[in-house]
C-alpha positions in Angstrom: 81.2 136.7 -43.4 79.9 133.4 -42.3 82.5 130.7 -41.6 82.2 127.0 -41.5 84.2 125.3 -38.8 84.5 121.6 -39.2 86.1 118.5 -37.5 85.3 119.9 -34.1 85.7 117.7 -31.0 82.3 116.8 -29.5 83.2 118.8 -26.3 83.3 122.1 -28.2 80.3 124.3 -27.4 79.1 127.7 -28.7 81.0 129.6 -26.0 84.3 127.9 -26.9 83.9 129.0 -30.6 83.0 132.5 -29.4 86.0 132.8 -27.2 88.5 131.3 -29.7 87.4 133.3 -32.8 87.0 136.6 -30.8 90.8 136.6 -30.5 90.8 137.5 -34.3 88.1 140.1 -34.4 84.5 140.8 -33.7 82.1 137.8 -33.7 78.4 138.4 -33.9 77.0 134.8 -33.9 78.2 131.3 -33.3 76.4 128.0 -33.5 77.7 124.4 -33.0 75.3 122.1 -34.8 73.7 119.4 -32.6 72.6 116.1 -33.9 68.8 115.8 -33.4 68.9 112.1 -32.5 72.0 111.8 -30.3 71.8 115.4 -28.9 75.6 115.5 -29.3 77.7 117.8 -31.4 77.6 116.9 -35.1 81.3 118.0 -35.2 80.8 121.3 -37.0 79.5 124.8 -36.5 79.3 128.3 -37.9 80.9 131.6 -36.9 79.7 135.0 -38.2 82.2 137.8 -38.3 81.1 141.2 -39.7 84.5 142.3 -40.9 85.5 140.3 -43.9 89.3 141.0 -43.5 89.2 139.6 -40.0 87.3 136.5 -41.2 89.8 135.9 -44.0 92.6 136.2 -41.5 91.0 133.5 -39.3 90.8 131.2 -42.3 94.4 131.8 -43.1 95.7 131.4 -39.6 93.4 128.7 -38.1 92.4 126.4 -40.9 94.4 123.1 -40.5 95.3 123.9 -37.0 95.0 121.5 -34.1 92.2 122.1 -31.5 91.5 119.5 -28.8 93.6 117.0 -30.7 91.8 117.4 -34.0 92.8 119.1 -37.2 90.0 121.7 -37.8 88.7 123.0 -41.0 87.8 126.7 -41.3 86.5 128.1 -44.6 83.9 130.4 -46.0 80.4 129.0 -45.5 78.1 128.8 -48.6 74.4 129.4 -48.1 72.0 127.2 -50.0 
C-alpha cells in the first residue's frame, strides 16, 4: 500500500521516512518530494509498504502525531 505523508518538516529526508516507518513493518520504497525550483522539500512524501495491515496500522498510530514540531498527515495515497 502506498501512503501519503504530509506536513513534513523541510529537514525530513528519505532516510528519515525509511527509518521511522520501518518501526511499523516492511518498507519497500520512500520518497520525499523536492520542489524543482527551490530544491527544498515540498513538505510531503510517499512510503510504500507491501503488507496492507502494517500500512493501516501506521495510519491509525501515526496520523496526527507530532514529528519535528509539526502535526503530520498519514493516509492512503491515491494514484491518478
